[in-house]
C-alpha positions as MATLAB code, in Angstrom:
seq = 'XXXXXXXXXXXXXXXXXXXXXXXXXXXXXXXXXXXXXXXXXXXXXXXXXXXXXXXXXXXXXXXXXXXXXXXXXXXXXXXXXXXXXXXXXXXXXXXXXXXXXXXXXXXXXXXXXXXXXXXXXXXXXXXXXXXXXXXXXXXXXXXXXXXXXXXXXXXXXXXXXXXXXXXXXXXXXXXXXXXXXXXXXXXXXXXXXXXXXXXXXXXXX';
ca = [
       7.008  -21.528  -15.099;
       6.939  -18.057  -13.553;
      10.011  -16.027  -12.656;
      13.423  -17.769  -12.761;
      15.230  -18.705   -9.545;
      18.080  -16.413  -10.600;
      15.815  -13.397  -11.128;
      18.104  -10.335  -11.534;
      18.290   -8.266   -8.360;
      16.607  -10.811   -6.092;
      18.156  -13.475   -3.895;
      17.066  -17.134   -4.237;
      15.336  -16.778   -0.863;
      13.306  -13.821   -2.142;
      12.314  -15.746   -5.253;
      11.248  -18.693   -3.090;
       9.153  -16.354   -0.942;
       7.486  -14.842   -4.008;
       6.755  -18.209   -5.615;
       5.235  -19.553   -2.414;
       3.027  -16.530   -1.933;
       1.944  -16.512   -5.583;
       1.029  -20.202   -5.347;
      -1.183  -19.489   -2.339;
      -2.846  -16.460   -3.915;
      -3.448  -18.203   -7.239;
      -5.844  -20.539   -5.465;
      -7.843  -17.988   -3.538;
      -9.527  -14.580   -3.590;
     -10.875  -14.971   -7.107;
      -7.553  -15.887   -8.710;
      -6.910  -18.989  -10.789;
      -3.754  -21.087  -11.286;
      -3.341  -19.272  -14.604;
      -2.750  -16.043  -12.630;
       0.265  -17.463  -10.824;
       2.907  -16.224  -13.267;
       1.429  -12.722  -13.326;
       1.346  -12.651   -9.529;
       4.989  -13.709   -9.352;
       6.003  -11.027  -11.827;
       4.024   -8.308  -10.050;
       5.507   -9.233   -6.677;
       9.038   -9.419   -8.072;
       8.793   -5.977   -9.655;
       7.261   -4.513   -6.516;
       9.980   -5.967   -4.289;
      12.696   -4.742   -6.640;
      11.297   -1.213   -6.496;
      11.241   -1.357   -2.691;
      14.775   -2.662   -2.110;
      16.350    0.776   -2.443;
      14.499    1.793    0.720;
      15.954   -1.015    2.829;
      17.790    0.278    5.889;
      20.273   -2.333    7.212;
      20.306   -0.532   10.552;
      16.610   -1.291   11.057;
      16.234   -4.823    9.726;
      17.886   -7.570    7.745;
      17.263   -7.780    4.026;
      15.283  -10.995    4.504;
      13.046   -9.398    7.128;
      12.485   -6.353    4.947;
      11.586   -8.514    1.949;
       9.098  -10.478    4.044;
       7.468   -7.267    5.258;
       7.197   -5.868    1.740;
       5.628   -9.052    0.362;
       3.347   -9.447    3.382;
       2.050   -5.904    2.962;
       1.656   -6.343   -0.800;
      -0.360   -9.499   -0.162;
      -2.585   -7.872    2.454;
      -3.349   -4.931    0.203;
      -4.080   -7.227   -2.725;
      -6.496   -9.281   -0.633;
      -8.256   -6.143    0.578;
      -8.620   -4.916   -2.981;
     -10.027   -8.231   -4.172;
     -12.501   -8.288   -1.324;
     -13.519   -4.724   -2.094;
     -14.171   -5.827   -5.696;
     -12.153   -3.048   -7.261;
     -12.232   -3.038  -11.039;
      -8.506   -3.768  -11.424;
      -6.398   -5.613   -8.853;
      -3.372   -3.477   -9.776;
      -5.124   -0.193   -9.069;
      -4.965    1.638   -5.761;
      -7.602    0.542   -3.270;
     -10.775    2.317   -4.296;
     -11.613    3.262   -0.702;
      -8.220    4.812    0.041;
      -9.526    8.349   -0.103;
     -13.273    7.796   -0.201;
     -14.997   10.569    1.783;
     -15.974    9.076    5.115;
     -17.142   10.743    8.305;
     -18.252    9.343   11.628;
     -21.081   10.602   13.803;
     -18.882   13.401   15.122;
     -17.862   14.586   11.683;
     -14.360   13.174   12.015;
     -12.652   12.329    8.745;
      -9.270   10.609    8.967;
      -8.329    7.960    6.425;
      -5.043    6.943    4.866;
      -5.966    9.248    2.012;
      -6.099   12.155    4.455;
      -2.671   11.262    5.808;
      -1.100   11.219    2.350;
      -2.824   14.437    1.301;
      -5.668   15.438   -0.975;
      -3.342   16.834   -3.628;
      -1.413   13.587   -3.831;
      -4.184   11.045   -3.990;
      -7.226   12.952   -5.280;
      -9.320    9.752   -5.296;
      -6.470    7.428   -6.241;
      -8.476    5.694   -8.901;
      -8.232    5.418  -12.662;
     -11.096    7.877  -12.862;
      -8.960   10.730  -11.530;
      -5.340    9.668  -12.135;
      -3.733    8.256  -15.219;
      -3.351    4.483  -14.943;
       0.456    4.556  -14.856;
       0.511    7.369  -12.286;
      -1.956    5.506  -10.077;
       0.122    2.336  -10.179;
       3.327    4.270   -9.478;
       1.726    6.002   -6.512;
       0.465    2.714   -5.157;
       3.976    1.261   -5.297;
       5.357    4.277   -3.432;
       2.648    4.088   -0.767;
       3.151    0.348   -0.240;
       6.912    0.773   -0.064;
       6.675    3.528    2.531;
       4.182    1.589    4.639;
       6.471   -1.458    4.523;
       9.170    0.534    6.318;
       6.865    1.294    9.255;
       6.685   -0.737   12.480;
       4.035   -3.461   12.326;
       1.636   -1.575   14.606;
       1.671    1.413   12.240;
       1.350   -0.846    9.193;
      -1.828   -2.333   10.645;
      -3.195    1.143   11.301;
      -2.488    2.168    7.701;
      -4.349   -0.875    6.421;
      -7.288   -0.142    8.715;
      -7.422    3.500    7.607;
      -7.865    2.393    4.003;
     -11.483    1.545    4.791;
     -12.268    3.134    8.165;
     -12.017    6.465    9.934;
      -9.823    6.838   12.996;
     -12.954    6.775   15.140;
     -14.104    3.516   13.596;
     -10.682    1.958   14.119;
     -10.781    3.017   17.760;
     -14.234    1.508   18.242;
     -13.354   -1.789   16.563;
      -9.963   -2.265   18.236;
     -10.464   -0.642   21.618;
      -7.403    1.544   21.076;
      -7.962    5.041   22.537;
      -8.488    7.780   19.969;
      -5.633    9.760   21.491;
      -3.292    6.842   20.824;
      -4.517    6.500   17.252;
      -4.150   10.251   16.736;
      -0.534   10.173   17.904;
       0.196    7.225   15.619;
      -1.437    9.012   12.697;
       0.897   11.957   13.291;
       3.896    9.626   13.136;
       2.626    8.062    9.910;
       1.963   11.470    8.372;
       5.524   12.580    9.179;
       6.919    9.513    7.419;
       4.847   10.195    4.297;
       5.767   13.875    4.326;
       9.470   13.081    4.677;
       9.097   10.829    1.629;
       7.576   13.681   -0.380;
       3.907   12.809    0.029;
       1.365   14.847    1.905;
       3.220   18.061    2.595;
       5.175   18.583   -0.615;
       2.551   17.092   -2.941;
       5.206   15.442   -5.102;
       2.593   13.319   -6.826;
       0.079   16.092   -7.325;
      -1.182   16.424  -10.851;
       0.155   19.294  -12.913;
      -1.654   22.409  -11.721;
      -2.254   23.611  -15.261;
      -3.694   20.332  -16.474;
      -5.949   20.042  -13.432;
      -7.774   23.214  -14.477;
      -8.183   22.246  -18.107;
];
């Protein structure tokens, strides 16, 4: 049955969007029809957590909801393809050490900050903390222009140099976009302020 059409906090249009996307996902990327209800619930909770960040001056509520669900779907698909151990965990390559032939190392994990993500996996963060951080990251990325969203997704598995080589976008352009993305994360409390950094005392235990 899945989530009800009158799901608290969501409009009927949002529920319709979620149900349609869950139906599609439940028949692909290793999911089964039995996963449909779980997918609906996960998407509904994620969208609810993101709604507080909606800025009416930048987009309509419907457009914002579509962006949030689209990004959630893209990240889920990337995680399934990467064969992460748990589809709810943060992408296992988000902060994987990567360097190109020139020693460059710029991934989405670098943008967010070492102290915030560590490795963003259940091996280094508590499960709940990892899931919470993933929700925050997805929500922030959903507020970015589409061109910056695509760059964030690319940086989850590639360095800036690799993105430049595969897309033909000059490195200087990518570097300037990375700076914009980093400012957004820092203004949200990630990267500069280390709001999600583990307790300093516990990290040395």
